[in-house]
MIGUTI-718790 format. One record per residue (C-alpha): residue in three letters; x, y, z. Coordinates in steps of 0.25 Angstrom, whole numbers, m for minus. Example, Ala and Ser with C-alpha at 12.3 -4.5 7.8 and 13.67 -1.06 7.14 Angstrom:
BEGIN
{'Ala'; {49; m18; 31}}
{'Ser'; {55; m4; 29}}
//
This chain:
BEGIN
{'Met'; {m10; 139; m75}}
{'Ala'; {m16; 149; m85}}
{'Ala'; {m9; 150; m99}}
{'Gly'; {m5; 164; m95}}
{'Asn'; {4; 159; m84}}
{'Val'; {12; 150; m94}}
{'His'; {22; 160; m97}}
{'Ala'; {25; 162; m82}}
{'Leu'; {32; 148; m82}}
{'Ser'; {42; 153; m93}}
{'Arg'; {54; 161; m89}}
{'Gly'; {65; 165; m99}}
{'Asn'; {61; 154; m109}}
{'Glu'; {65; 161; m122}}
{'Gly'; {71; 150; m131}}
{'Asn'; {64; 140; m122}}
{'Arg'; {54; 136; m133}}
{'Ser'; {57; 143; m146}}
{'Arg'; {50; 133; m156}}
{'Ser'; {46; 142; m167}}
{'Ser'; {34; 133; m170}}
{'Met'; {28; 135; m157}}
{'Ser'; {13; 138; m157}}
{'Pro'; {8; 149; m148}}
{'Glu'; {2; 138; m139}}
{'Glu'; {16; 131; m138}}
{'Asp'; {23; 144; m135}}
{'Asp'; {15; 146; m123}}
{'Leu'; {19; 132; m117}}
{'Pro'; {27; 132; m104}}
{'Pro'; {42; 134; m106}}
{'Met'; {51; 122; m107}}
{'Pro'; {55; 114; m99}}
{'Trp'; {42; 106; m98}}
{'Phe'; {41; 97; m86}}
{'Gly'; {32; 93; m74}}
{'Met'; {37; 90; m60}}
{'Asp'; {30; 82; m49}}
{'Ile'; {37; 84; m36}}
{'Gly'; {32; 72; m27}}
{'Gly'; {36; 69; m13}}
{'Thr'; {47; 59; m16}}
{'Leu'; {49; 61; m31}}
{'Thr'; {49; 73; m41}}
{'Lys'; {45; 69; m55}}
{'Leu'; {48; 78; m67}}
{'Val'; {43; 76; m81}}
{'Tyr'; {50; 84; m92}}
{'Phe'; {46; 86; m106}}
{'Glu'; {58; 87; m116}}
{'Pro'; {55; 93; m129}}
{'Thr'; {61; 85; m140}}
{'Asp'; {57; 93; m152}}
{'Ile'; {67; 105; m150}}
{'Ser'; {71; 111; m163}}
{'Asp'; {85; 115; m165}}
{'Ile'; {81; 130; m165}}
{'Glu'; {73; 128; m151}}
{'Glu'; {85; 121; m145}}
{'Ala'; {95; 132; m149}}
{'Glu'; {86; 142; m143}}
{'Glu'; {83; 134; m131}}
{'Val'; {88; 140; m118}}
{'Glu'; {99; 133; m112}}
{'Thr'; {92; 131; m98}}
{'Leu'; {81; 123; m105}}
{'Lys'; {91; 115; m113}}
{'Thr'; {99; 111; m101}}
{'Ile'; {87; 107; m93}}
{'Arg'; {82; 98; m105}}
{'Lys'; {95; 91; m107}}
{'Tyr'; {97; 89; m92}}
{'Leu'; {83; 82; m90}}
{'Thr'; {84; 74; m102}}
{'Gly'; {99; 71; m103}}
{'Asn'; {99; 64; m89}}
{'Val'; {91; 52; m83}}
{'Ala'; {96; 55; m69}}
{'Tyr'; {98; 68; m62}}
{'Gly'; {107; 68; m50}}
{'Ser'; {105; 56; m41}}
{'Thr'; {90; 56; m40}}
{'Gly'; {84; 62; m53}}
{'Ile'; {79; 52; m63}}
{'Arg'; {73; 53; m77}}
{'Asp'; {65; 41; m80}}
{'Val'; {69; 39; m94}}
{'His'; {60; 27; m96}}
{'Leu'; {48; 36; m94}}
{'Glu'; {51; 47; m104}}
{'Met'; {40; 50; m114}}
{'Val'; {45; 54; m128}}
{'Asp'; {38; 61; m139}}
{'Gln'; {28; 69; m131}}
{'Ser'; {21; 80; m137}}
{'Ile'; {18; 91; m127}}
{'Gly'; {15; 106; m129}}
{'Gly'; {19; 105; m144}}
{'Arg'; {33; 99; m140}}
{'Gln'; {38; 85; m142}}
{'Gly'; {47; 79; m131}}
{'Thr'; {49; 69; m120}}
{'Leu'; {44; 68; m106}}
{'His'; {55; 65; m96}}
{'Phe'; {52; 60; m82}}
{'Ile'; {61; 63; m71}}
{'Arg'; {61; 61; m56}}
{'Phe'; {69; 64; m43}}
{'Pro'; {67; 64; m28}}
{'Thr'; {59; 76; m23}}
{'Ser'; {69; 77; m12}}
{'Asn'; {79; 82; m23}}
{'Met'; {70; 93; m27}}
{'Met'; {80; 104; m23}}
{'Thr'; {90; 97; m32}}
{'Phe'; {80; 98; m44}}
{'Ile'; {78; 113; m41}}
{'Glu'; {93; 115; m41}}
{'Met'; {94; 109; m54}}
{'Ala'; {82; 117; m60}}
{'Lys'; {90; 129; m54}}
{'Ser'; {103; 125; m60}}
{'Lys'; {96; 123; m74}}
{'Asn'; {90; 137; m73}}
{'Phe'; {76; 132; m75}}
{'Ser'; {70; 145; m70}}
{'Ser'; {75; 151; m83}}
{'Leu'; {65; 143; m91}}
{'Ala'; {52; 144; m82}}
{'Ser'; {47; 150; m70}}
{'Ala'; {39; 138; m65}}
{'Ile'; {39; 123; m64}}
{'Cys'; {26; 114; m64}}
{'Ala'; {26; 104; m53}}
{'Thr'; {16; 95; m46}}
{'Gly'; {17; 87; m33}}
{'Gly'; {19; 91; m19}}
{'Gly'; {33; 96; m22}}
{'Ala'; {28; 106; m31}}
{'Tyr'; {24; 113; m18}}
{'Lys'; {35; 109; m9}}
{'Phe'; {46; 114; m18}}
{'Glu'; {39; 126; m24}}
{'Ala'; {47; 136; m16}}
{'Asp'; {60; 129; m19}}
{'Phe'; {58; 130; m34}}
{'Lys'; {55; 145; m33}}
{'Arg'; {66; 148; m24}}
{'Glu'; {77; 140; m31}}
{'Val'; {73; 140; m45}}
{'Asn'; {63; 152; m46}}
{'Leu'; {53; 142; m52}}
{'Asp'; {38; 141; m48}}
{'Leu'; {31; 128; m47}}
{'His'; {18; 127; m54}}
{'Lys'; {11; 116; m46}}
{'Tyr'; {0; 106; m52}}
{'Asp'; {m8; 96; m44}}
{'Glu'; {m1; 83; m44}}
{'Leu'; {m13; 74; m45}}
{'Glu'; {m18; 81; m58}}
{'Cys'; {m4; 80; m63}}
{'Leu'; {m3; 66; m60}}
{'Leu'; {m16; 63; m68}}
{'Lys'; {m12; 71; m80}}
{'Gly'; {2; 65; m80}}
{'Ile'; {m4; 51; m80}}
{'His'; {m13; 54; m92}}
{'Tyr'; {m2; 61; m100}}
{'Ile'; {8; 51; m99}}
{'Asp'; {m1; 39; m102}}
{'Arg'; {m6; 46; m114}}
{'His'; {7; 50; m120}}
{'Asn'; {17; 39; m116}}
{'Ile'; {20; 31; m128}}
{'Arg'; {22; 19; m119}}
{'Ser'; {11; 13; m111}}
{'Glu'; {10; 21; m98}}
{'Cys'; {0; 13; m90}}
{'Tyr'; {2; m2; m86}}
{'Tyr'; {m2; m12; m77}}
{'Trp'; {5; m25; m71}}
{'Lys'; {m2; m38; m77}}
{'Asn'; {m1; m50; m68}}
{'Pro'; {6; m43; m57}}
{'Gln'; {5; m55; m48}}
{'His'; {14; m64; m56}}
{'Leu'; {28; m60; m58}}
{'Gln'; {31; m67; m71}}
{'Leu'; {17; m63; m77}}
{'Cys'; {17; m48; m72}}
{'Glu'; {19; m38; m83}}
{'Lys'; {17; m23; m86}}
{'Val'; {5; m21; m95}}
{'Pro'; {1; m7; m102}}
{'Phe'; {m12; m2; m98}}
{'Asp'; {m21; 7; m107}}
{'Phe'; {m23; 20; m99}}
{'Arg'; {m30; 28; m110}}
{'Asn'; {m43; 28; m103}}
{'Pro'; {m40; 27; m88}}
{'Tyr'; {m52; 33; m81}}
{'Pro'; {m55; 30; m70}}
{'Tyr'; {m42; 27; m63}}
{'Leu'; {m35; 28; m50}}
{'Val'; {m21; 34; m49}}
{'Val'; {m12; 30; m37}}
{'Asn'; {m1; 39; m37}}
{'Ile'; {10; 34; m28}}
{'Gly'; {21; 44; m25}}
{'Ser'; {26; 47; m11}}
{'Gly'; {11; 46; m7}}
{'Val'; {m1; 40; m15}}
{'Ser'; {m12; 47; m21}}
{'Ile'; {m24; 40; m28}}
{'Leu'; {m33; 47; m38}}
{'Ala'; {m46; 42; m45}}
{'Val'; {m45; 47; m59}}
{'Arg'; {m58; 47; m67}}
{'Ser'; {m55; 57; m78}}
{'Pro'; {m44; 68; m81}}
{'Thr'; {m52; 77; m72}}
{'Asp'; {m59; 68; m62}}
{'Tyr'; {m49; 63; m52}}
{'Arg'; {m48; 63; m37}}
{'Arg'; {m38; 58; m26}}
{'Val'; {m45; 46; m19}}
{'Ser'; {m34; 42; m10}}
{'Gly'; {m19; 41; m7}}
{'Thr'; {m9; 37; 4}}
{'Ser'; {3; 42; 10}}
{'Leu'; {9; 29; 9}}
{'Gly'; {16; 29; m5}}
{'Gly'; {30; 29; m12}}
{'Gly'; {36; 39; m2}}
{'Thr'; {31; 29; 10}}
{'Phe'; {38; 18; 3}}
{'Val'; {51; 25; 1}}
{'Gly'; {51; 31; 15}}
{'Leu'; {48; 18; 22}}
{'Cys'; {59; 11; 14}}
{'Cys'; {69; 22; 17}}
{'Leu'; {66; 20; 31}}
{'Leu'; {66; 5; 32}}
{'Thr'; {77; 1; 22}}
{'Gly'; {86; 13; 21}}
{'Cys'; {83; 15; 6}}
{'Gln'; {84; 29; 0}}
{'Thr'; {76; 28; m13}}
{'Phe'; {63; 23; m19}}
{'Glu'; {71; 14; m28}}
{'Glu'; {79; 8; m17}}
{'Ala'; {66; 5; m9}}
{'Ile'; {60; m2; m21}}
{'Glu'; {72; m10; m24}}
{'Leu'; {72; m15; m9}}
{'Ala'; {57; m18; m10}}
{'Ser'; {59; m27; m22}}
{'Glu'; {69; m36; m14}}
{'Gly'; {60; m36; m2}}
{'Asn'; {50; m46; 5}}
{'Ser'; {39; m39; 12}}
{'Thr'; {34; m52; 19}}
{'Asn'; {46; m50; 29}}
{'Ile'; {40; m37; 33}}
{'Asp'; {25; m38; 32}}
{'Lys'; {16; m47; 41}}
{'Ser'; {6; m56; 33}}
{'Val'; {m7; m63; 37}}
{'Gly'; {0; m76; 38}}
{'Asp'; {9; m69; 49}}
{'Ile'; {m4; m66; 57}}
{'Tyr'; {m13; m78; 54}}
{'Gly'; {m2; m88; 52}}
{'Gly'; {m7; m91; 37}}
{'Asp'; {m18; m86; 28}}
{'Tyr'; {m31; m79; 32}}
{'Asp'; {m40; m88; 25}}
{'Lys'; {m53; m81; 29}}
{'Phe'; {m50; m69; 20}}
{'Asn'; {m40; m76; 11}}
{'Leu'; {m28; m69; 16}}
{'Lys'; {m15; m77; 13}}
{'Gly'; {m5; m77; 25}}
{'Ser'; {4; m70; 16}}
{'Thr'; {m4; m57; 15}}
{'Val'; {2; m46; 23}}
{'Ala'; {m6; m41; 35}}
{'Ser'; {3; m31; 39}}
{'Ser'; {14; m24; 31}}
{'Phe'; {27; m23; 39}}
{'Gly'; {20; m32; 50}}
{'Gln'; {32; m41; 51}}
{'Met'; {40; m29; 56}}
{'Ile'; {34; m30; 70}}
{'Ser'; {43; m41; 73}}
{'Pro'; {57; m37; 77}}
{'Glu'; {63; m49; 71}}
{'Lys'; {56; m46; 57}}
{'Cys'; {61; m32; 58}}
{'Gln'; {76; m36; 60}}
{'Thr'; {75; m45; 47}}
{'Ala'; {68; m35; 38}}
{'Asn'; {76; m31; 27}}
{'Lys'; {76; m18; 18}}
{'Cys'; {70; m25; 6}}
{'Asp'; {58; m31; 14}}
{'Leu'; {55; m18; 21}}
{'Ala'; {55; m11; 7}}
{'Arg'; {46; m22; 1}}
{'Ala'; {36; m21; 12}}
{'Thr'; {36; m6; 12}}
{'Leu'; {33; m6; m3}}
{'Ile'; {22; m16; m2}}
{'Thr'; {15; m9; 10}}
{'Ile'; {15; 4; 2}}
{'Thr'; {10; m2; m11}}
{'Asn'; {m1; m10; m4}}
{'Asn'; {m6; 2; 3}}
{'Ile'; {m7; 10; m10}}
{'Gly'; {m13; m1; m18}}
{'Ser'; {m24; m3; m7}}
{'Ile'; {m28; 11; m7}}
{'Ala'; {m27; 12; m23}}
{'Arg'; {m36; m1; m24}}
{'Met'; {m46; 4; m14}}
{'Cys'; {m47; 18; m22}}
{'Ala'; {m49; 10; m35}}
{'Val'; {m61; 2; m29}}
{'Thr'; {m67; 14; m22}}
{'Glu'; {m66; 23; m35}}
{'Lys'; {m70; 11; m44}}
{'Ile'; {m58; 13; m52}}
{'Glu'; {m50; 1; m58}}
{'Arg'; {m37; 7; m64}}
{'Val'; {m27; 11; m53}}
{'Val'; {m15; 18; m58}}
{'Phe'; {m3; 18; m50}}
{'Val'; {7; 29; m52}}
{'Gly'; {19; 36; m44}}
{'Asn'; {34; 34; m42}}
{'Phe'; {31; 24; m31}}
{'Leu'; {29; 14; m43}}
{'Arg'; {43; 17; m50}}
{'Val'; {51; 5; m50}}
{'Asn'; {41; m1; m41}}
{'Thr'; {35; m13; m48}}
{'Ile'; {33; m20; m35}}
{'Ser'; {22; m10; m31}}
{'Met'; {16; m9; m45}}
{'Lys'; {14; m24; m46}}
{'Leu'; {9; m25; m32}}
{'Leu'; {m2; m14; m35}}
{'Ala'; {m5; m21; m48}}
{'Tyr'; {m8; m34; m42}}
{'Ala'; {m16; m29; m30}}
{'Met'; {m25; m20; m39}}
{'Asp'; {m28; m32; m48}}
{'Tyr'; {m28; m44; m39}}
{'Trp'; {m36; m38; m27}}
{'Ser'; {m47; m31; m37}}
{'Gly'; {m49; m44; m45}}
{'Gly'; {m43; m36; m57}}
{'Ala'; {m53; m24; m55}}
{'Leu'; {m41; m14; m52}}
{'Lys'; {m29; m12; m61}}
{'Ala'; {m16; m6; m56}}
{'Leu'; {m10; 3; m67}}
{'Phe'; {4; 9; m68}}
{'Leu'; {10; 20; m76}}
{'Glu'; {24; 21; m81}}
{'His'; {27; 35; m77}}
{'Glu'; {23; 32; m63}}
{'Gly'; {27; 45; m55}}
{'Tyr'; {28; 55; m67}}
{'Phe'; {13; 59; m69}}
{'Gly'; {13; 70; m60}}
{'Ala'; {25; 77; m66}}
{'Thr'; {19; 74; m80}}
{'Gly'; {6; 80; m77}}
{'Cys'; {13; 92; m71}}
{'Leu'; {20; 94; m85}}
{'Met'; {7; 93; m92}}
{'Glu'; {1; 104; m83}}
{'Tyr'; {14; 113; m86}}
{'Leu'; {12; 111; m101}}
{'Arg'; {m3; 114; m100}}
{'Leu'; {m1; 128; m95}}
{'Gly'; {m11; 135; m104}}
{'His'; {m11; 124; m114}}
{'Pro'; {m19; 112; m110}}
{'His'; {m19; 107; m124}}
{'Ile'; {m4; 104; m125}}
{'Ile'; {m3; 91; m118}}
{'Ser'; {m12; 82; m128}}
{'Pro'; {m20; 86; m140}}
{'Asp'; {m31; 76; m136}}
{'Ser'; {m39; 83; m126}}
{'Ser'; {m49; 72; m125}}
{'Ser'; {m39; 62; m120}}
{'Arg'; {m31; 72; m112}}
{'Pro'; {m34; 73; m97}}
{'Ser'; {m40; 87; m94}}
{'Ser'; {m30; 98; m91}}
{'Asn'; {m40; 104; m81}}
{'Leu'; {m38; 94; m70}}
{'His'; {m41; 105; m60}}
{'Gln'; {m56; 101; m61}}
{'Val'; {m53; 88; m56}}
{'Lys'; {m63; 82; m47}}
{'His'; {m54; 82; m34}}
{'Gln'; {m59; 75; m22}}
{'Ser'; {m54; 76; m8}}
{'Thr'; {m41; 69; m5}}
{'Pro'; {m42; 59; 6}}
{'Thr'; {m35; 63; 19}}
{'Ala'; {m24; 55; 25}}
{'Thr'; {m34; 49; 35}}
{'Glu'; {m44; 46; 24}}
{'Thr'; {m33; 39; 16}}
{'Gln'; {m29; 31; 28}}
{'Thr'; {m43; 27; 31}}
{'Phe'; {m45; 23; 17}}
{'Thr'; {m32; 14; 17}}
{'Ser'; {m35; 7; 30}}
{'Gln'; {m50; 5; 29}}
{'Asn'; {m53; 3; 15}}
{'Cys'; {m41; m3; 8}}
{'His'; {m44; m18; 13}}
{'Gln'; {m48; m28; 3}}
{'Asn'; {m50; m43; 6}}
{'Ser'; {m42; m55; 1}}
{'Glu'; {m52; m59; m10}}
{'Gly'; {m47; m48; m19}}
{'Gln'; {m45; m35; m12}}
{'Gly'; {m35; m37; m1}}
{'Gln'; {m21; m42; m1}}
{'Leu'; {m12; m43; m12}}
{'Asn'; {m5; m57; m13}}
{'Ser'; {9; m53; m13}}
{'Glu'; {12; m68; m15}}
{'His'; {12; m64; m30}}
{'Tyr'; {22; m53; m27}}
{'Gln'; {33; m56; m17}}
{'Ser'; {42; m61; m28}}
{'Val'; {51; m49; m26}}
{'Asn'; {52; m37; m36}}
{'Lys'; {67; m34; m38}}
{'Ser'; {68; m20; m43}}
{'Glu'; {78; m17; m54}}
{'His'; {90; m10; m49}}
{'Ile'; {87; 4; m46}}
{'Lys'; {97; 14; m53}}
{'Lys'; {95; 27; m46}}
{'Gly'; {99; 39; m54}}
{'Ser'; {104; 31; m65}}
{'Asn'; {102; 33; m80}}
{'Asn'; {94; 20; m80}}
{'Asp'; {84; 24; m70}}
{'His'; {73; 21; m79}}
{'Glu'; {77; 6; m78}}
{'Asp'; {73; 6; m63}}
{'Asn'; {58; 5; m68}}
{'Gln'; {60; m8; m73}}
{'Asn'; {51; m19; m68}}
{'His'; {56; m26; m55}}
{'Asn'; {60; m40; m57}}
{'Lys'; {51; m45; m46}}
{'Tyr'; {39; m40; m40}}
{'Asn'; {30; m43; m27}}
{'Asn'; {15; m46; m25}}
{'His'; {9; m41; m13}}
{'Asn'; {m5; m38; m6}}
{'Asn'; {m9; m24; m9}}
{'Glu'; {m20; m21; 1}}
{'Asn'; {m17; m12; 12}}
{'Gly'; {m4; m18; 16}}
{'Glu'; {m9; m32; 15}}
{'Val'; {1; m40; 6}}
{'Asp'; {2; m54; 3}}
{'Asn'; {17; m58; 7}}
{'Asn'; {18; m73; 5}}
{'Gln'; {29; m71; m5}}
{'Ser'; {43; m75; m7}}
{'Asn'; {51; m63; m11}}
{'Ser'; {61; m71; m19}}
{'Glu'; {57; m74; m33}}
{'Lys'; {56; m89; m35}}
{'Asp'; {62; m95; m49}}
{'Ser'; {48; m101; m51}}
{'Gly'; {41; m88; m50}}
{'Asp'; {31; m82; m40}}
{'His'; {25; m93; m31}}
{'Ile'; {12; m88; m25}}
{'Gln'; {11; m94; m11}}
{'Asn'; {m1; m97; m2}}
{'Gly'; {m11; m101; m13}}
{'Gly'; {m9; m87; m19}}
{'His'; {m5; m94; m33}}
{'Asn'; {m19; m100; m34}}
{'Val'; {m26; m87; m31}}
{'Ile'; {m18; m81; m42}}
{'Gln'; {m20; m92; m52}}
{'Glu'; {m35; m91; m49}}
{'Arg'; {m35; m76; m52}}
{'Glu'; {m27; m79; m65}}
{'Gln'; {m38; m89; m69}}
{'Asp'; {m49; m79; m66}}
{'Ser'; {m50; m70; m79}}
{'Ser'; {m57; m59; m71}}
{'His'; {m45; m56; m63}}
{'Lys'; {m36; m55; m76}}
{'Val'; {m33; m40; m78}}
{'Gln'; {m35; m36; m92}}
{'Asn'; {m34; m22; m98}}
{'Ser'; {m49; m22; m102}}
{'Asp'; {m53; m27; m88}}
{'Ile'; {m47; m15; m82}}
{'Thr'; {m54; m5; m91}}
{'Asp'; {m68; m10; m87}}
{'Asn'; {m75; m3; m75}}
{'Leu'; {m75; m10; m62}}
{'Ser'; {m89; m17; m59}}
{'Gln'; {m97; m13; m47}}
{'Lys'; {m96; m27; m43}}
{'Asn'; {m81; m26; m42}}
{'His'; {m81; m14; m33}}
{'Ser'; {m92; m20; m24}}
{'Met'; {m83; m33; m23}}
{'Leu'; {m71; m25; m19}}
{'Lys'; {m77; m16; m9}}
{'Ser'; {m84; m28; m3}}
{'Arg'; {m70; m35; m1}}
{'Ile'; {m64; m22; 5}}
{'Thr'; {m76; m21; 15}}
{'Thr'; {m74; m36; 19}}
{'Asn'; {m59; m35; 21}}
{'Ala'; {m60; m23; 29}}
{'Lys'; {m67; m31; 40}}
{'Tyr'; {m56; m40; 42}}
{'Ile'; {m43; m33; 38}}
{'Asp'; {m40; m29; 52}}
{'His'; {m42; m43; 57}}
{'Phe'; {m31; m50; 48}}
{'Ile'; {m20; m39; 49}}
{'Ser'; {m21; m38; 64}}
//
């Protein structure tokens, strides 16, 4: 949007920003309140900038509507029964557009969008501005509702551009470490969350797990493309859990999964062969068919909600990890960044992805995670709103700032649903020597989640690490299930020889992931080896799962 259109966003904002010290450039900034909105298929995310440098004179002249909105958003951590402000994620001392303030992160189910619109109407939001900046599919879906009910236009921005801008802004300006990885994810007692330096990230892969999944290869601020995706994402997990268990929320589904045992639901190689498949070094505990046990009427009758939720979570996570790993190999990219609200209060999936990426690539691939998970699209949208006519206001360091002209991105054609399905079913098979099945022997010790306090003032505590976690095979639904789901006092006991395998890997320094190892480019030898294994396994995959 051109600078000349900025004033069209303002409506009756006299007294809105009356700082006498404002420069002409600051005076042309969009009117308060400043926020960006990402309206997803399941969750709506809102990032709000609260100015904390308001002078007494400015506060006295501030219109009552603006004051009411600010106090309402910052004075609560819960809005009704479903809206939540993630207090633990707020970013203080942010300098944006010549103002000092705090970024707040708010979420609510998209199914409650009409309630949000009614709130905006009751707070007389349209007296402050004529438009709201939004991204995500809901920016199109609810456009008519905003116009009809609140007399507000929605200025829409591309969600993938906003996603990348949000990632870089938050990582650069978060005073706490934003990026991290899981060290030793295969060992419960040794597993720890470790900060990762993301200042020079290129190239990297972004796996955005929302209702569905999009995967982007990012080589620079202006060079990125969508390389794959899948319809099997967080929405699939919640939907299936609601259908199978009767739960009603994502939090409930995760809590059920943390108590479950997927070995009661999935069919393993041992169930088919009566033991290990030695020719290809596949342990009998490796899952050959997710939900394969449910063919038996007797098994169906004994299946419980927790086991069903756990098997569903593992199935969805494995599929995402398989596609992500194949994309990384194909694109010759070693950093894989997982984001999206599917990972919120979901350490089971995070540690499963971390273990799979590291173990089956021999340490060549690194699974990275970000603290703000699903808020990057909304943050990028806020940055777009504030850049209206003033691309300089976000960061004075243009050399380190992602280019604001992402409209020149080297977009590539997006794979069709058929292409994605073909990619998943034909190309995502890796053999047992390092590319295939994730040994869930290291993970079946169950991950009990913290008690979920829905709508409470302590909602941010929901994101604490689960007490226990589960290790599973992460290759196209083939999961190692030779585990006991109860935590033994003596610690994790790895069965069927798996302990020796891990000990050998720990003794091999080449498999130990160090931060410096991750920043080196993958050798051509590594890629040749990976692709060779994929080709080998493809020849036999149908045989052992039949």
